[in-house]
Each structure stands twice: as C-alpha cells, then as structure tokens.
PAVEXTOR-421807 format. One line per 8 residues: number of its first residue (from 1); their letters; for each residue x, y, z of C-alpha. Coordinates in nm, 3 decimals. Each point is the difference from the previous one (the first is absolute). Layout:
<nodes>
NUM	a	X Y Z | ...
</nodes>
This chain:
<nodes>
1	meentptv	2.640 -0.194 3.537 | -0.099 0.057 -0.364 | -0.335 0.150 -0.078 | -0.233 -0.209 -0.211 | -0.041 0.150 -0.344 | -0.372 0.044 -0.069 | -0.116 -0.214 -0.289 | -0.243 0.120 -0.263
9	slvscmhf	-0.279 -0.226 -0.119 | -0.271 0.161 -0.206 | -0.225 -0.048 -0.302 | 0.029 0.299 -0.232 | -0.238 -0.104 -0.280 | -0.233 -0.284 -0.104 | -0.226 -0.108 -0.285 | -0.259 -0.278 -0.034
17	vrrgvake	-0.010 -0.217 -0.315 | -0.323 -0.154 -0.120 | -0.051 -0.376 -0.008 | 0.084 -0.222 -0.293 | 0.292 0.194 -0.153 | 0.290 -0.184 0.165 | 0.144 -0.334 -0.113 | -0.111 -0.290 0.216
25	vpekielt	0.363 -0.104 0.045 | 0.245 0.287 -0.058 | 0.322 -0.079 -0.183 | 0.318 -0.004 0.205 | 0.345 0.111 -0.105 | 0.286 -0.198 0.149 | 0.354 0.135 -0.035 | 0.337 -0.165 0.062
33	ekelekii	0.253 0.161 0.235 | 0.206 0.104 -0.303 | -0.285 0.195 -0.154 | -0.095 0.159 0.332 | 0.360 0.116 0.039 | -0.010 0.151 -0.350 | -0.319 0.193 0.072 | 0.130 0.128 0.335
41	kqtadelr	0.321 0.124 -0.167 | -0.196 0.171 -0.277 | -0.224 0.173 0.255 | 0.300 0.111 0.207 | 0.162 0.152 -0.310 | -0.316 0.196 -0.077 | -0.018 0.127 0.359 | 0.361 0.118 -0.017
49	ltergedv	-0.075 0.194 -0.318 | -0.296 0.163 0.168 | 0.203 0.093 0.307 | 0.266 0.165 -0.218 | -0.272 0.210 -0.159 | 0.095 -0.087 -0.356 | -0.315 0.159 -0.135 | -0.061 0.277 -0.248
57	sddeaeag	-0.209 0.288 0.122 | -0.367 0.027 -0.089 | 0.077 0.318 -0.192 | 0.252 -0.186 -0.215 | -0.246 -0.260 -0.120 | -0.369 -0.073 0.030 | -0.084 -0.300 -0.212 | -0.302 0.071 -0.211
65	pssarppp	-0.269 -0.263 -0.046 | 0.006 -0.220 -0.307 | -0.300 -0.171 -0.146 | -0.075 -0.268 -0.253 | -0.371 0.080 0.014 | -0.168 0.182 -0.291 | -0.080 0.359 0.102 | -0.358 0.063 0.118
73	enpndefd	-0.227 0.224 -0.202 | 0.000 0.251 0.285 | 0.366 0.100 0.055 | -0.075 0.084 0.365 | -0.153 -0.343 0.066 | 0.321 -0.205 0.010 | -0.169 -0.321 0.112 | -0.297 0.046 -0.237
81	fekydeed	-0.248 -0.004 0.289 | -0.266 0.140 -0.234 | -0.005 -0.332 -0.191 | -0.008 -0.218 0.309 | -0.330 -0.161 -0.097 | 0.141 -0.087 -0.345 | 0.304 -0.188 0.135 | 0.049 -0.342 -0.156
89	ssnpvgig	0.081 -0.228 0.293 | 0.099 -0.281 -0.235 | 0.317 0.181 -0.109 | 0.311 -0.138 0.172 | 0.196 0.246 0.210 | 0.350 0.098 -0.106 | 0.301 -0.115 0.195 | 0.166 0.341 -0.022
97	tvatlpnl	0.308 0.059 0.214 | -0.098 -0.171 0.322 | 0.136 -0.334 0.111 | -0.188 -0.319 0.070 | -0.003 -0.196 0.324 | 0.284 0.056 0.250 | 0.288 0.189 -0.161 | 0.277 -0.214 0.145
105	gdlgdnvq	0.249 0.056 -0.278 | 0.180 -0.279 -0.182 | -0.015 -0.266 0.270 | 0.050 -0.292 -0.233 | -0.129 -0.346 0.080 | 0.040 0.028 0.375 | -0.336 0.173 0.044 | -0.289 -0.236 0.047
113	irtdgpds	-0.365 0.102 -0.005 | -0.204 -0.248 0.198 | -0.353 -0.038 -0.134 | -0.100 -0.334 0.150 | -0.270 -0.018 0.264 | 0.063 0.018 0.373 | 0.084 -0.299 0.216 | -0.256 -0.131 0.244
121	deeddiik	0.155 0.211 0.277 | -0.021 0.318 -0.210 | -0.376 0.042 -0.018 | 0.029 0.362 0.109 | 0.186 0.070 -0.327 | -0.319 -0.061 -0.199 | -0.199 0.316 -0.077 | -0.368 -0.090 -0.014
129	psdnlllv	-0.262 0.172 -0.218 | -0.159 0.126 0.324 | 0.326 0.163 0.120 | 0.073 0.370 -0.016 | 0.355 0.129 -0.010 | 0.091 0.292 0.225 | 0.319 0.180 -0.106 | 0.176 0.163 0.296
137	ghvesdas	0.301 0.231 0.015 | 0.167 -0.097 0.329 | 0.302 0.175 0.151 | 0.186 -0.191 0.272 | 0.300 0.188 0.145 | 0.220 0.068 -0.306 | -0.171 -0.260 -0.221 | -0.286 0.072 -0.242
145	vlevyifn	-0.213 -0.287 -0.128 | -0.304 -0.050 -0.222 | -0.208 -0.264 0.177 | -0.267 -0.188 -0.194 | -0.271 -0.110 0.244 | -0.276 -0.251 -0.062 | -0.341 0.103 0.134 | -0.291 -0.246 -0.015
153	kdedsfyv	-0.315 0.129 0.165 | -0.188 -0.332 -0.021 | 0.286 -0.191 0.166 | 0.092 0.285 0.236 | 0.366 -0.026 -0.108 | 0.259 0.277 -0.025 | 0.371 -0.071 -0.046 | 0.308 0.098 -0.204
161	hhdivlpw	0.029 -0.211 -0.314 | 0.334 0.139 -0.123 | 0.200 0.320 0.014 | 0.240 0.209 -0.208 | 0.296 0.194 0.139 | -0.002 0.364 -0.114 | 0.295 0.239 -0.039 | -0.177 0.300 0.150
169	fplciewl	-0.284 0.115 0.227 | -0.332 -0.077 -0.178 | -0.255 0.283 -0.017 | -0.272 -0.125 -0.236 | -0.128 -0.318 -0.165 | -0.220 -0.047 -0.305 | -0.113 -0.326 -0.161 | -0.028 -0.035 -0.377
177	shdpsdtk	-0.066 -0.281 -0.245 | 0.151 0.156 -0.314 | 0.307 -0.203 -0.096 | 0.179 0.168 -0.296 | 0.160 -0.330 -0.097 | -0.319 -0.206 -0.015 | -0.348 0.039 -0.144 | -0.138 -0.183 0.303
185	pgnlcalg	-0.067 0.195 0.323 | 0.274 -0.022 0.260 | 0.016 0.028 0.378 | 0.238 0.290 0.054 | 0.077 0.243 0.280 | 0.140 0.351 -0.051 | 0.197 0.140 0.294 | 0.099 0.360 0.061
193	gmdsviqv	0.226 0.124 0.275 | 0.285 0.227 0.100 | 0.164 -0.072 -0.336 | -0.116 0.180 -0.316 | -0.022 -0.325 -0.200 | -0.317 -0.213 0.021 | 0.047 -0.377 0.031 | -0.253 -0.247 -0.143
201	wdldienc	0.008 -0.354 0.142 | -0.165 -0.320 -0.122 | -0.203 -0.135 0.291 | -0.030 -0.344 -0.161 | 0.373 -0.065 0.046 | 0.155 -0.061 0.340 | 0.361 0.065 0.106 | 0.043 0.284 -0.248
209	lepafklg	0.315 0.205 0.052 | -0.082 0.268 -0.258 | -0.323 0.150 -0.134 | -0.158 -0.106 -0.327 | 0.067 0.350 -0.133 | 0.054 0.356 0.115 | -0.159 0.331 -0.092 | 0.251 0.281 -0.004
217	qkpnkkkk	0.375 0.039 -0.017 | 0.256 0.213 0.183 | 0.261 0.203 -0.185 | 0.350 -0.150 0.010 | 0.316 0.140 -0.156 | 0.191 -0.326 -0.018 | -0.283 -0.187 -0.172 | -0.092 0.312 -0.203
225	tkrvghkd	-0.365 -0.032 0.095 | -0.247 0.284 0.036 | -0.278 0.036 0.250 | -0.338 -0.152 -0.080 | -0.293 0.057 0.232 | -0.012 0.164 0.341 | 0.275 0.195 0.177 | -0.108 -0.086 0.355
233	avldmswn	-0.190 -0.256 0.209 | -0.317 -0.159 -0.141 | -0.283 0.057 0.250 | -0.302 -0.160 -0.169 | -0.115 -0.180 -0.314 | -0.326 -0.083 -0.174 | -0.050 -0.255 -0.278 | -0.257 0.076 -0.269
241	rnfthvla	-0.233 -0.302 -0.005 | -0.159 0.116 -0.324 | 0.316 0.095 -0.190 | 0.207 -0.280 0.149 | 0.333 0.112 -0.149 | -0.016 0.325 0.198 | 0.140 0.051 0.352 | 0.002 0.337 0.181
249	sgsadntv	0.264 0.085 0.259 | 0.022 0.297 0.236 | 0.328 0.118 0.146 | 0.179 0.223 0.246 | 0.133 0.181 -0.310 | -0.343 0.173 -0.026 | -0.109 -0.185 -0.315 | -0.229 -0.278 -0.121
257	llwdldqg	0.121 -0.223 -0.282 | -0.220 -0.216 -0.224 | 0.205 -0.304 -0.100 | -0.053 -0.210 -0.313 | 0.074 -0.348 0.132 | 0.047 -0.139 -0.351 | 0.288 0.239 -0.062 | 0.126 0.032 0.357
265	tphtkldy	0.013 0.378 -0.032 | -0.208 0.298 0.121 | -0.212 0.164 -0.269 | -0.168 0.278 0.194 | 0.119 0.221 0.285 | -0.241 0.196 0.220 | 0.210 0.275 0.157 | -0.245 0.257 0.138
273	fqdkvqsl	0.041 -0.112 0.363 | 0.160 0.228 0.259 | 0.121 -0.278 0.231 | 0.033 -0.378 0.038 | -0.276 -0.216 -0.155 | -0.103 -0.249 0.269 | -0.310 -0.178 -0.132 | -0.140 -0.105 -0.339
281	sfhprepq	-0.307 -0.180 -0.127 | -0.126 -0.059 -0.353 | -0.377 0.020 -0.038 | -0.147 -0.353 0.001 | -0.214 0.063 -0.312 | 0.153 0.297 -0.185 | 0.351 -0.098 -0.118 | 0.110 0.358 -0.068
289	tlvsgccd	-0.085 0.134 0.347 | 0.256 0.005 0.283 | -0.031 0.152 0.348 | 0.315 0.099 0.187 | 0.068 0.121 0.354 | 0.290 0.237 0.059 | 0.192 0.149 0.293 | -0.090 0.345 -0.134
297	gaarvsdc	-0.344 -0.056 0.156 | -0.204 -0.075 -0.312 | -0.153 -0.300 -0.168 | -0.013 0.026 -0.378 | -0.205 -0.187 -0.259 | 0.193 -0.023 -0.328 | -0.113 -0.084 -0.351 | 0.292 -0.209 -0.127
305	rdaaahka	-0.089 0.078 -0.362 | 0.139 0.349 0.061 | 0.301 0.039 0.229 | -0.113 0.350 0.101 | -0.367 -0.080 0.071 | -0.077 -0.021 0.372 | -0.225 0.137 0.273 | 0.094 0.041 0.367
313	wrlgpeie	-0.177 -0.013 0.337 | 0.184 0.114 0.313 | -0.007 -0.154 0.347 | 0.352 0.092 0.119 | 0.259 -0.015 0.144 | 0.112 -0.334 -0.154 | -0.219 -0.258 -0.174 | 0.075 -0.351 0.128
321	rvawdpnn	-0.242 -0.224 -0.191 | -0.256 0.023 -0.283 | -0.261 -0.261 -0.097 | -0.283 -0.018 -0.255 | -0.347 -0.098 0.116 | -0.086 -0.325 -0.186 | -0.370 0.072 0.053 | 0.007 0.353 -0.145
329	pycfamsn	0.209 0.065 -0.313 | 0.008 0.376 0.061 | 0.139 -0.011 0.353 | 0.325 -0.058 0.187 | 0.128 0.050 0.354 | 0.326 0.151 0.123 | 0.170 0.005 0.340 | 0.271 0.221 0.144
337	negrvayv	0.279 0.004 0.258 | -0.218 0.175 0.259 | -0.260 -0.278 0.015 | -0.264 0.157 -0.225 | -0.190 -0.176 -0.279 | -0.193 0.172 -0.281 | -0.239 -0.144 -0.260 | -0.002 0.158 -0.345
345	dvrheqpv	-0.252 -0.006 -0.283 | 0.204 0.100 -0.306 | -0.302 0.184 -0.144 | 0.024 0.256 0.282 | 0.266 0.252 0.098 | -0.001 -0.077 0.373 | 0.001 -0.332 0.193 | -0.340 -0.143 0.086
353	wevaahdk	0.110 -0.044 0.363 | 0.304 0.013 0.222 | 0.048 -0.172 0.336 | 0.264 -0.009 0.275 | 0.048 -0.377 -0.004 | 0.319 -0.046 0.208 | 0.246 0.188 0.219 | 0.295 -0.076 -0.230
361	evtglils	0.061 -0.076 -0.367 | -0.244 -0.236 -0.172 | 0.231 -0.258 -0.158 | -0.268 -0.247 -0.110 | -0.314 0.107 -0.190 | -0.236 -0.259 -0.150 | -0.330 0.065 -0.175 | -0.152 -0.347 -0.002
369	eipglmit	-0.204 -0.170 -0.269 | -0.259 -0.037 0.277 | -0.222 0.308 -0.049 | 0.077 0.277 0.245 | 0.287 -0.170 0.186 | 0.317 0.205 0.049 | 0.295 -0.128 0.206 | 0.277 0.219 0.141
377	vstdgklk	0.318 -0.082 0.193 | 0.248 0.242 0.148 | 0.330 0.037 0.179 | -0.211 0.090 0.304 | -0.040 -0.378 0.033 | -0.372 -0.011 -0.078 | -0.210 -0.171 -0.265 | -0.344 0.146 -0.076
385	twdiqrsp	-0.293 -0.085 -0.225 | -0.237 0.261 -0.139 | -0.342 0.010 -0.166 | 0.043 0.248 -0.287 | -0.350 -0.047 -0.135 | -0.077 0.274 0.249 | 0.141 0.350 -0.047 | 0.200 0.082 0.201
393	pvqvsera	0.109 -0.360 0.063 | -0.075 -0.178 0.326 | 0.265 -0.197 0.189 | -0.121 -0.357 0.049 | 0.285 -0.164 0.191 | 0.343 0.066 0.149 | 0.266 -0.234 0.133 | 0.359 0.028 0.116
401	srvgqalc	0.238 -0.165 -0.242 | 0.230 -0.276 0.121 | 0.265 0.107 -0.253 | 0.092 0.326 0.176 | 0.013 0.292 -0.240 | -0.199 -0.127 -0.297 | 0.194 0.070 -0.320 | -0.213 -0.173 -0.264
409	aaacpeap	-0.316 -0.206 -0.053 | -0.156 -0.217 -0.272 | -0.341 -0.167 -0.043 | -0.034 -0.346 -0.153 | -0.160 0.021 -0.349 | -0.228 -0.304 0.041 | -0.063 0.050 0.373 | -0.026 0.379 0.052
417	fslavggd	-0.069 -0.032 0.374 | 0.344 -0.163 0.038 | 0.262 0.267 0.059 | 0.379 -0.011 0.034 | 0.176 0.275 0.196 | 0.376 0.057 0.025 | 0.188 0.207 0.256 | 0.313 0.046 0.208
425	nkqcfiem	-0.065 -0.223 0.301 | 0.295 -0.244 0.017 | -0.212 -0.263 0.176 | -0.295 0.033 -0.242 | 0.087 0.182 -0.322 | -0.287 -0.147 -0.207 | -0.357 -0.085 0.089 | -0.294 -0.162 -0.183
433	ldltaneq	-0.343 0.120 0.110 | -0.361 -0.098 -0.059 | -0.195 0.325 0.015 | -0.329 -0.183 0.057 | 0.123 -0.099 0.347 | -0.133 0.344 0.093 | -0.378 -0.012 0.045 | -0.060 0.351 -0.136
441	vssifepr	0.201 -0.069 -0.315 | -0.179 -0.331 -0.049 | -0.351 0.140 0.046 | 0.050 0.296 -0.235 | 0.219 -0.135 -0.279 | -0.069 -0.374 -0.031 | -0.355 0.061 -0.134 | 0.143 0.248 -0.251
449	aaaaapaa	0.266 -0.250 -0.110 | -0.267 -0.267 -0.049 | -0.217 0.237 -0.202 | 0.293 0.114 -0.216 | 0.127 -0.352 -0.077 | -0.269 -0.097 -0.260 | 0.045 0.328 -0.186 | 0.377 -0.041 -0.007
457	gaaamet	-0.037 -0.356 -0.131 | -0.233 0.112 -0.279 | 0.240 0.279 -0.101 | 0.288 -0.247 -0.012 | -0.196 -0.234 -0.227 | -0.079 0.289 -0.237 | 0.368 0.092 -0.012
</nodes>
C-alpha cells in the first residue's frame, strides 16, 4: 500500500492594497491555443537553458547601472533625495528600458484584451470603491500562485477575485503605483522569491502569463547578457511612497539595492550587511530614510543620500521583521527569531524597551495607525496585541491562530482592526480577523481610534 505524500499548503507573504486604486472591471487577456502553445514552448526553451547552466560567472560580468537622469548636485545622493520637496510632479516619467503591460512577445492578432463589463452572472468580477485588495503568496504542493483577494468590511465579504501562476516560491510582496510607461498611477505588484529577478505584475489585467516587467537579469553566455541586480533570492521589498520611482529590495546575497523603476536598473547598492537582509521599510515621511533587518542580528537605519551612512541597533540572533511607528517619526520596532521584540528611538543608542513576546520567531510585526497598538504573530501559533503607550509594553490579548504556524500578517489600511494572517495549516491557511471581537482590545483601542480619526482627517486635507 502506497503512503500518501503529504501536501503543502501555506501562505508565505501577503500585502493589503488601499481602496480605490484598482479598475472597477479589470481587463482580461484571452489567448488562442496556438499562442498558448508558442508561449509554453518559449518557456520550456528558457528552462532548458537554465538547466544546462549556460551562464557567465558573476566575476566575469557585473552589469553596471545606466541612467538617463541628470546627475544630482550631491554625487553621493544618486536619487537626489535632498531635493525631494522641489520635485515637479507635473513632469512625465520616462519609459526607460522597462516593458509595458504583459510582455507576451509578438503574439500577433490572436491576443484579445477584453475590456467590456461583466455579464449579469459575473457581479463578483466588479471591484467596488469600498473593496480592498489583499495580495497573497500561496504555495499549494508544487504550485506557487499570487492570489488577489477581495475584502469588503461593510459587506463582510472575502474571496479570491483572480490569481496568477508563479514560476517560483514567493517570499515577499510589495504594491506600487509607479508605472514607468504611463504618467497616470498604476496598480502594480512587485514579487520577490527564490529567484534573483523581481517580477512586477499589473493587477488590473487578468489571465496574465508574464509580468509587466522585470527588475534584474541573470548572466547568460549564449545570449551574451551580464548580471543585473541580485545574485540570490529576494527576501523583502519596500516601495518609496514619496520618491515613487524608487524601490528597495533586500536579498540573501547580503545586500540592499535601490532600483530606479524608470530605468529598470539598480542605482545604489548597500553592502555593509554580514548576512541575509530579511526585512525593509522606507520611512513614511522621510524619503531618504530606510530601515532594514538582517540575519546578522542588527537593524540598520540608512540615509539613502549616502550609501555608506547608517546606524545599527542589535537584538540578535536574526532580525525577522522591522516596522516604523506611524505615530512617532523617530521610532521603529524590530523582532527576532527567538520571539523578542524591541522598540527603538533613533535618537538614542539603545532600544527604549525589549520584551519576550513569543516562544518562537515573530514573523508578523505591525505598528498600527491606532495609537499604541502593536500586533505580533509567530510560528508558535499565537497572535497577540500589545499596548506600547506603556513602557515596557503590556500584553492586551492573546489567541491561538487557526492557520497553524503563522508566517505573515497584514492590517487593512482603511479598517486597521481588520487583520489577515497566513500560515501553514492545510485546512485553514488564511484567516481574516476583527480584533475588536476581543473585549479588552475594544475597550482600550476603539476610543483611541475614534480620537485619532479627526486629526488624521485634518492632516489629510492639509496634504
């Protein structure tokens, strides 16, 4: 009697997208059998080349970055962060070297892009202004998929809208709106994984077989191409919401790259890490400031105007996650693989506090827009909320996760008490939670959320 092969079903990464950025009715690409056959053959040929190892070594060729941008006044400030406030947003972005829409090659007239509205029996295809997208990296047995969920808090709905088949195990997801081919904001998703090349997909197009464009390139002797970008897996990314053409990526090759999306090339390399870079986050208000968490046990705050400028705080042994505090511009939190969390004020040499939050690695770390609310999830199978307005912080709630070992978590931008958690439970690999179902959470944080809402609205109007 044959033994049943255990199947894997887990969520490795996720990211919420704010409301109102997606097309109401996404376009759909429809391919004929002939064109599908052509794409499959092309993909098979590329896989065969990879298996033969027809690559040049990294020592033979490292492709240097090229740029069509005028040089900044400060030669160390490659993205001209110092003149961020003087940026002219009316200038159109350059197309550069990246492709537009799905790069399906020369498919002729057999490719049809359907833009008409849904039929009466396709109401679920419509994305409402009150819908949030949740991007989920889902691994099922040997298959890896990007699933685009619809979450609507008012309607209490949560379902998969469409999905995209991926060629490798996904490790990180970042949303961005900067489309190099269009002056209008896009709805794009950058994916990093076991491959060194980052894929960027257009979320407003269904049935895509290839990404809109890629960041990075492997060396290949036959094609006479040199390496561009990372040498190993991409573990995390952060998009700069102030300098929207900038994306940071951290890798198992012990580096952070700052990509110029207009050119499709890296312009700055941060290479002072002693191990894999697992977590990244640009400061929400200061475009030049990036915090990174590394397996060498330190979190570093870098000034991107100078590739050598950084300051480190140690928690050890390996930093799992880092996150800025949206309510305090000087502070961030970091978690490690032993279940500890530390809170850092960058004006001081030592963390403000440190707490043993979990028994195992803290894989999800959220500092909420709700003042004082911190959320942690761990592979110990527990989800906890904390009040960090007290020092040291006080645990408010704890619950066992239905997803098994929790591997990631994300809070909804417009409904911060709504939380998604992903894990490795085959029967329940993703879960949506309402944190206010807990009485302690509700009594402490709902009044703070209500008090913070008018101030946040006034700040948004000023902006």
